[in-house]
PAZAPA-4460 file (N, C-alpha, C; in steps of 0.05 Angstrom, whole numbers, plus 32768, in hexadecimal, padded with zeros to 4 digits):
% residues 198
    n_x    n_y    n_z   ca_x   ca_y   ca_z    c_x    c_y    c_z   seq   type   mol
   8014   7FEB   8003   8006   7FFF   7FFD   800F   801B   8004     1      M     A
   8012   8027   7FEB   8022   803C   7FE2   8027   8048   7FFF     2      D     A
   8015   8059   8000   8007   8072   8012   8013   8068   802F     3      L     A
   8009   8047   802F   801F   8048   804A   8034   804E   804E     4      L     A
   803D   803D   8037   8062   803A   803B   806C   8059   8032     5      I     A
   8062   806A   802C   806D   8083   8026   8067   808F   8043     6      Q     A
   8056   808F   8054   804A   8099   806D   8067   808C   8078     7      T     A
   806B   806C   807B   8081   8067   8090   809D   8073   8085     8      I     A
   809C   8077   806B   80BD   8089   8062   80B9   80A4   8072     9      K     A
   80A0   80B2   806F   80A5   80C9   8075   80A8   80CA   8094    10      E     A
   809A   80BA   80A8   809B   80C8   80C1   80A3   80AC   80DA    11      E     A
   80A4   809B   80CA   80A8   807F   80E0   80C8   8087   80E2    12      G     A
   80CF   807E   80FD   80EF   8085   810D   80F6   806C   8112    13      I     A
   810B   8061   8107   811E   8041   8114   811D   804D   8121    14      V     A
   8122   8043   8140   8128   803F   8153   8142   8032   8159    15      L     A
   813A   800F   814E   8157   8000   8149   814A   7FED   8132    16      S     A
   815F   7FD9   812C   8158   7FC8   811A   813F   7FB4   811E    17      D     A
   8132   7FBA   8130   8113   7FAC   812F   8105   7FBD   813F    18      S     A
   80FE   7FD7   8146   80ED   7FE9   814B   80F2   7FFB   813C    19      V     A
   80DD   7FF8   8138   80C3   8017   8123   80B9   8020   8134    20      L     A
   80BC   803E   812D   80B2   8052   813E   8094   805F   8127    21      K     A
   8082   805D   812F   8069   806A   811C   8052   806B   812A    22      V     A
   8054   807C   813C   8041   8092   814E   803D   80A1   8147    23      D     A
   8045   80AB   8137   8040   80C7   812D   801D   80BE   811C    24      S     A
   801B   80AD   8112   8004   80A8   80FE   7FF6   808A   8108    25      F     A
   8001   807B   811D   7FF1   8061   811C   7FF5   8055   813D    26      L     A
   800B   805C   814E   800F   8050   8165   800B   806D   817F    27      N     A
   8002   807A   8170   8001   8099   8188   7FE9   80A8   817B    28      H     A
   7FF6   80B9   816D   7FE4   80CE   8161   7FD2   80BE   8146    29      Q     A
   7FC1   80BB   813B   7FB4   80A8   8124   7FAA   80BF   8108    30      I     A
   7FBB   80B6   80F7   7FB3   80C8   80E2   7F98   80BA   80C7    31      N     A
   7F81   80C2   80D2   7F62   80C3   80D8   7F5E   80B8   80B2    32      P     A
   7F70   80C9   809E   7F6A   80CA   8085   7F82   80A5   8080    33      R     A
   7F94   80A1   8080   7FA3   808B   807E   7F9E   8075   808D    34      L     A
   7F8A   8077   80A6   7F79   8065   80B7   7F64   8059   8099    35      M     A
   7F57   8073   8093   7F41   8065   8076   7F46   805A   8067    36      Y     A
   7F59   805F   805A   7F6B   8054   8043   7F73   8039   804E    37      E     A
   7F79   8036   8065   7F81   801C   806B   7F6C   8009   8070    38      I     A
   7F52   8011   8079   7F38   8003   8081   7F2E   8003   8058    39      G     A
   7F32   800E   8056   7F27   800B   802F   7F39   7FEF   802B    40      K     A
   7F58   7FF2   802B   7F71   7FE1   801D   7F60   7FC0   8033    41      E     A
   7F6B   7FBF   8041   7F5A   7FA2   8056   7F3D   7F99   8048    42      F     A
   7F26   7FAC   804B   7F13   7FB0   803D   7F13   7FA1   801A    43      S     A
   7F28   7FA3   800B   7F2B   7FA3   7FF1   7F35   7F84   7FF1    44      N     A
   7F43   7F7D   8008   7F4F   7F64   7FFF   7F3A   7F4A   8010    45      R     A
   7F31   7F55   801E   7F1C   7F48   802F   7EFB   7F40   8028    46      F     A
   7EF9   7F53   8017   7ED6   7F5D   8011   7ECE   7F47   7FFF    47      K     A
   7ED1   7F2D   7FF4   7EC8   7F12   7FF0   7ED0   7F01   8007    48      E     A
   7ED9   7EFF   801F   7ED8   7EED   8033   7EC7   7EEC   804A    49      D     A
   7EB1   7EF8   8043   7E98   7EFA   8052   7E95   7EFD   8070    50      R     A
   7EAE   7F13   8078   7EB1   7F1E   808C   7E99   7F18   80A5    51      I     A
   7E9E   7F12   80B7   7E83   7F23   80C5   7E8C   7F33   80E1    52      T     A
   7E9E   7F2E   80E5   7EAD   7F3A   8103   7ECC   7F3E   80F9    53      K     A
   7ED0   7F53   8108   7EF3   7F5D   810B   7EFD   7F5F   8127    54      I     A
   7F13   7F58   812C   7F1D   7F4A   8143   7F3B   7F62   8144    55      L     A
   7F3E   7F6E   8161   7F5A   7F78   815B   7F62   7F6E   8173    56      T     A
   7F75   7F85   817D   7F7C   7F83   819D   7F83   7F9F   81AA    57      I     A
   7F7E   7FAF   81BB   7F7E   7FC5   81C1   7F9E   7FCA   81BF    58      E     A
   7FAE   7FE5   81BB   7F97   7FF9   81B3   7FA2   7FFD   8192    59      S     A
   7FB3   7FF8   818A   7FBE   800F   8170   7FAF   7FFC   8154    60      S     A
   7F9A   7FE2   8165   7F96   7FD5   814B   7F78   7FD8   8142    61      G     A
   7F6A   7FF3   8159   7F52   7FF9   8154   7F52   8007   813C    62      I     A
   7F5D   8017   8138   7F5C   802F   8125   7F57   8024   8108    63      A     A
   7F69   8012   8100   7F6A   7FFE   80EB   7F50   7FEE   80E3    64      P     A
   7F49   7FE7   80F5   7F3D   7FDB   80FB   7F16   7FE2   80F8    65      S     A
   7F18   7FFA   8104   7F02   8002   8101   7EFC   8010   80EA    66      V     A
   7F0F   801D   80D9   7F09   8023   80C8   7F04   8011   80AD    67      M     A
   7F0C   7FF7   80B1   7F0D   7FDE   809F   7EF4   7FD3   80A7    68      T     A
   7EDE   7FD1   80C6   7EC8   7FD2   80CE   7EB2   7FE4   80B9    69      G     A
   7EBF   7FF6   80B8   7EB0   800A   80A7   7EAC   8003   808F    70      L     A
   7EB6   7FF9   8082   7EBB   7FF6   8063   7EAD   7FD9   8064    71      Q     A
   7EAE   7FCD   8077   7EA5   7FB2   806E   7E83   7FA9   807C    72      L     A
   7E80   7FC2   8089   7E70   7FBE   809B   7E62   7FB0   80A7    73      D     A
   7E82   7FA6   80C1   7E77   7F8D   80D3   7E84   7F9C   80E7    74      V     A
   7E77   7F94   810B   7E84   7F99   8118   7EAA   7F97   8120    75      P     A
   7EB3   7FA3   8131   7ECA   7FAA   8139   7ECB   7F96   8158    76      V     A
   7EE2   7F88   815F   7EDF   7F84   817C   7EFA   7F84   817F    77      I     A
   7F05   7F88   8196   7F21   7F90   819B   7F21   7F82   81BA    78      F     A
   7F36   7F71   81B5   7F3E   7F65   81D2   7F52   7F73   81E9    79      A     A
   7F45   7F70   81FF   7F51   7F85   8217   7F6D   7F79   8220    80      R     A
   7F7A   7F85   8225   7F88   7F7B   822F   7F90   7F7F   8254    81      K     A
   7F7B   7F8A   8258   7F78   7F98   8279   7F5F   7F86   8283    82      K     A
   7F5F   7F7A   829A   7F44   7F75   82A2   7F2C   7F96   82AF    83      K     A
   7F14   7F8A   82A1   7F03   7FA7   82A5   7EEC   7F9D   82BF    84      S     A
   7EE6   7FAB   82CD   7ED1   7FA9   82DB   7EB2   7F96   82CB    85      L     A
   7EAC   7FA5   82B2   7E9E   7F9B   829F   7EA0   7F7B   828F    86      T     A
   7EBC   7F78   8293   7EC5   7F64   8281   7ECE   7F4B   828E    87      L     A
   7EB9   7F35   82A0   7EC4   7F28   82AB   7EBD   7F0D   82AD    88      V     A
   7EA5   7F09   829C   7E9E   7EE9   8297   7E97   7EE5   8282    89      N     A
   7E9C   7EC8   827F   7E98   7EC8   8262   7EAC   7ED0   824A    90      D     A
   7EC8   7ECA   8251   7ED3   7ED2   824A   7EE5   7EC6   8230    91      L     A
   7EF5   7EC8   8220   7F03   7EC3   820C   7F1C   7EC7   820D    92      L     A
   7F31   7EB8   8216   7F47   7ECC   821E   7F65   7EBA   8211    93      T     A
   7F7B   7EC7   820D   7F96   7EBC   81FE   7FA0   7ECA   820E    94      A     A
   7FC3   7EC8   8215   7FD8   7ED5   8218   7FE9   7EDB   8204    95      K     A
   7FEF   7EF7   8201   8001   7F00   81F2   8015   7F13   81FB    96      V     A
   802E   7F09   81EA   8048   7F0F   81F7   8054   7F2C   81E0    97      Y     A
   8055   7F48   81E8   805A   7F5D   81DB   807B   7F60   81D6    98      S     A
   807C   7F63   81C4   8099   7F65   81B7   80A3   7F81   81C4    99      F     A
   808E   7F94   81B7   8094   7FAE   81B5   809E   7FB2   81D5   100      T     A
   8086   7FB0   81E4   8082   7FB5   820A   8095   7F9E   8216   101      K     A
   80A0   7F85   8209   80A7   7F71   821D   80A2   7F6F   822D   102      Q     A
   808A   7F67   822D   8071   7F59   8242   805C   7F4B   8241   103      E     A
   8054   7F38   8247   803F   7F28   824B   801A   7F38   824C   104      S     A
   800C   7F24   8238   7FF0   7F33   824A   7FDF   7F1E   8245   105      N     A
   7FC8   7F21   8252   7FAD   7F0F   8244   7F96   7F1B   8243   106      D     A
   7F8E   7F1F   822D   7F80   7F2A   821D   7F61   7F17   8218   107      I     A
   7F4F   7F1F   8218   7F39   7F1B   8219   7F20   7F26   8209   108      S     A
   7F10   7F14   8202   7EF3   7F1D   81F8   7EDA   7F13   81F9   109      V     A
   7ECF   7F24   8203   7EAF   7F19   8208   7EA6   7F01   81EF   110      S     A
   7EA1   7EE5   81FB   7E96   7ED1   81F1   7E77   7EDC   81E2   111      N     A
   7E67   7EF4   81ED   7E58   7EFB   81DF   7E5A   7F0A   81C4   112      K     A
   7E6C   7F17   81BA   7E6A   7F1D   81A6   7E7D   7F0D   818C   113      Y     A
   7E85   7EF0   8197   7E91   7EEA   817F   7E89   7EC0   817C   114      L     A
   7E79   7EB5   8169   7E70   7E98   8169   7E77   7E91   815B   115      N     A
   7E75   7E70   8155   7E79   7E5E   813F   7E64   7E68   8122   116      E     A
   7E58   7E86   8121   7E51   7E8A   810B   7E66   7E9F   80FE   117      K     A
   7E78   7EA5   8109   7E7D   7EC3   80FC   7E9D   7EB8   80E9   118      D     A
   7EA1   7EC3   80D8   7EBE   7EC2   80C4   7ECA   7EE3   80D4   119      R     A
   7EE0   7EDD   80E0   7EEA   7EF0   80EF   7F05   7EFF   80DD   120      V     A
   7F0C   7F14   80D5   7F1E   7F27   80D0   7F3A   7F2D   80EB   121      L     A
   7F4C   7F24   80E3   7F5D   7F2E   8100   7F70   7F41   80F6   122      I     A
   7F6B   7F5B   80F5   7F82   7F74   80FA   7F89   7F7F   8113   123      I     A
   7FAB   7F7C   8108   7FB9   7F8E   811A   7FCB   7FA1   8111   124      D     A
   7FDA   7FB2   8121   7FEB   7FC8   8117   8003   7FBD   8111   125      D     A
   8010   7FAD   811C   8028   7FAB   8115   802D   7F84   811A   126      F     A
   803E   7F7F   8104   8041   7F56   8107   8061   7F54   810B   127      L     A
   8069   7F4A   811C   8090   7F47   812A   8087   7F2E   8126   128      A     A
   808B   7F20   8142   8084   7F00   814D   806F   7EF8   8149   129      N     A
   8059   7EFE   8143   803E   7EF9   813C   802F   7EF0   8159   130      G     A
   803C   7EFA   816F   802F   7EF2   8185   8012   7EFA   8183   131      Q     A
   8007   7F10   8180   7FF0   7F22   8183   7FDF   7F15   8171   132      A     A
   7FEA   7F0D   815A   7FD0   7F01   8147   7FCE   7EE0   8151   133      A     A
   7FDE   7EDC   8161   7FD9   7EC0   8164   7FC7   7EBB   8179   134      I     A
   7FCC   7ECB   818B   7FBD   7EC8   81A3   7F9B   7ED3   81A3   135      G     A
   7F9B   7EEB   818B   7F7B   7EED   8176   7F6B   7ED6   8166   136      L     A
   7F89   7EC2   815F   7F7D   7EAE   8151   7F77   7E9B   8164   137      A     A
   7F83   7E96   8181   7F7A   7E83   8195   7F5C   7E8B   81A2   138      E     A
   7F54   7EA6   819E   7F38   7EB0   81AF   7F26   7EAB   8191   139      I     A
   7F29   7EA5   817A   7F13   7EAB   8165   7F10   7E8E   8165   140      V     A
   7F2C   7E76   8168   7F27   7E5A   816B   7F10   7E53   8180   141      K     A
   7F1A   7E5F   819B   7F0E   7E55   81B5   7EE5   7E60   81B5   142      Q     A
   7EE5   7E6D   81A2   7EC3   7E75   8193   7EC0   7E63   817D   143      A     A
   7ECD   7E59   8179   7EC8   7E47   8165   7EC5   7E58   8145   144      N     A
   7EC1   7E6D   8146   7EC2   7E7B   8126   7EDE   7E76   8122   145      A     A
   7EDC   7E80   8101   7EE7   7E7D   80ED   7EF6   7E9C   80EB   146      E     A
   7F1A   7E91   80E0   7F24   7EA6   80DC   7F2E   7EAE   80BD   147      I     A
   7F25   7EBD   80B6   7F22   7EC0   8092   7F38   7EC8   8096   148      A     A
   7F45   7EDD   80A1   7F68   7EE5   8096   7F6E   7EF4   80AE   149      G     A
   7F8B   7EFD   80A3   7F92   7F12   80C2   7F9A   7F30   80AF   150      I     A
   7F91   7F43   80B0   7F9E   7F5C   80A2   7FB8   7F69   80B4   151      G     A
   7FC9   7F6C   80AD   7FE6   7F81   80BB   7FEA   7F95   80AF   152      I     A
   7FE4   7FAE   80BD   7FF3   7FC4   80B5   800B   7FC8   80A2   153      V     A
   8020   7FC0   80BE   8036   7FB7   80B5   8040   7FA5   80C0   154      I     A
   8056   7F9B   80B0   805C   7F87   80B9   8076   7F7B   80B4   155      E     A
   8090   7F78   80C9   80AC   7F75   80CA   80B1   7F56   80B9   156      K     A
   80B8   7F57   80A6   80BA   7F49   8095   80D0   7F30   80A2   157      G     A
   80E1   7F43   80AA   80FC   7F32   80B6   80FD   7F28   80D5   158      F     A
   80E5   7F2C   80E0   80DB   7F17   80FD   80CC   7F01   80ED   159      Q     A
   80C6   7EF1   80FE   80B1   7ED3   80F9   809A   7ED8   80FC   160      N     A
   808F   7EE6   80FA   8071   7EE4   8109   8061   7EE7   80E7   161      G     A
   8066   7EE9   80D2   8054   7EEB   80C5   805B   7ECC   80B4   162      G     A
   8076   7EC0   80AF   8071   7EA5   80AF   806A   7E95   80BC   163      Q     A
   806C   7E96   80D9   8062   7E89   80E6   8045   7E83   80E8   164      L     A
   8033   7E96   80E7   8014   7E99   80DB   8018   7E91   80BC   165      L     A
   8021   7E93   80AB   8021   7E86   808D   801F   7E62   808E   166      R     A
   8036   7E62   80A6   803A   7E47   80A5   8022   7E33   80B3   167      E     A
   8017   7E48   80C4   7FF5   7E3C   80D0   7FD9   7E36   80B7   168      Q     A
   7FE6   7E40   80A3   7FD5   7E40   8090   7FC2   7E5D   808F   169      G     A
   7FCC   7E6D   809C   7FB5   7E85   80A5   7FC1   7EA0   808F   170      L     A
   7FA9   7EA6   807D   7FAB   7EC3   806A   7FB2   7ED5   807D   171      R     A
   7FCB   7EDD   8074   7FD3   7EFF   807C   7FDE   7F0F   806A   172      V     A
   7FCD   7F28   806B   7FCB   7F3C   8057   7FDA   7F54   8067   173      E     A
   7FF0   7F5E   8060   7FFD   7F6F   806F   8003   7F85   8054   174      S     A
   8000   7F9A   8064   8003   7FB2   8051   801B   7FC1   8041   175      L     A
   8026   7FC1   805F   804B   7FC8   8057   8057   7FAD   806B   176      A     A
   806F   7FA4   805F   807D   7F99   805F   809B   7F98   8063   177      R     A
   80AF   7F9F   8077   80BB   7FAC   807D   80CF   7F8F   8079   178      I     A
   80E4   7F98   8064   80FE   7F86   805E   8112   7F89   8079   179      H     A
   8120   7FA6   8081   8131   7FAE   8095   812B   7FC3   809F   180      S     A
   8130   7FC3   80B4   813B   7FDC   80C7   8152   7FDF   80C7   181      L     A
   816A   7FD1   80BA   8184   7FDA   80BB   818A   7FF6   80BD   182      D     A
   819F   7FFE   80D1   81AD   8014   80BE   81A4   8032   80CB   183      N     A
   8182   8029   80D1   817B   804A   80DE   8166   8050   80C7   184      G     A
   815F   8032   80AB   8153   8040   8091   8139   8020   8095   185      E     A
   811F   8030   808B   8110   801D   8083   8111   8008   8067   186      V     A
   8111   7FFB   805C   810B   7FE2   8046   80F9   7FD5   8047   187      S     A
   80EE   7FD9   8032   80CC   7FC3   8030   80D6   7FB7   8020   188      F     A
   80C1   7F9D   8024   80C3   7F8A   800E   80A9   7F8D   7FFC   189      I     A
   80B0   7F8B   7FDE   809C   7F96   7FCC   8094   7F80   7FB8   190      K     A
   807A   7F7E   7FBB   8070   7F64   7FA6   8077   7F42   7FB0   191      D     A
   807D   7F4B   7FC6   8089   7F29   7FD4   80A0   7F24   7FD2   192      G     A
   80AB   7F33   7FC4   80C5   7F2A   7FC4   80D4   7F39   7FD5   193      T     A
   80F3   7F28   7FD8   8105   7F3B   7FEB   8114   7F47   7FEA   194      K     A
   810A   7F58   7FCC   8117   7F6F   7FC7   811C   7F84   7FE0   195      E     A
   8125   7F93   7FE7   8122   7FA3   7FF2   811B   7FC4   7FE6   196      A     A
   810B   7FCC   7FEF   8102   7FEA   7FDB   8105   8001   7FFA   197      V     A
   8119   8010   7FEE   811F   802A   800A   8109   8037   8003   198      R     A
***
């Protein structure tokens, strides 16, 4: 997705060879026009898949998920990372390790919002080691629902998460795939090839 790649080039900050900071448009401040275009792109890629629900994890996955839900005209559910007084019973839960925060969280969704009739699109902001997507997939399986696919805004192609998910037979659609963050520069995988485009 050219607009996303251009925004990463202009606003992304490489903090190390494994960490890209995108808080000016995705993880802290949100660029609504970009999120709308991301929602359109995910909608185009999954429009034939009979999606009934979108599932994400708080908080950075919510904006692209809502915009996709708007385009597909389906509800968006976000898994909570913290316990709530209103979210205590009949929960679907999974444990997720955050690469960025270096911590584990139990994520939860009320089983009232997912069931065996659902075809679920999982959306997340980043794919690195795949732990968030695996946790969300576990929640979908607990509900006896079907995973239609996984939409990722930015995939770190140099980490093993994408390969891990694809080896499990899951369809993964990433809008920007990063080849490398070496030497403070972002290079991308273009058209599925390992050829880096700076």
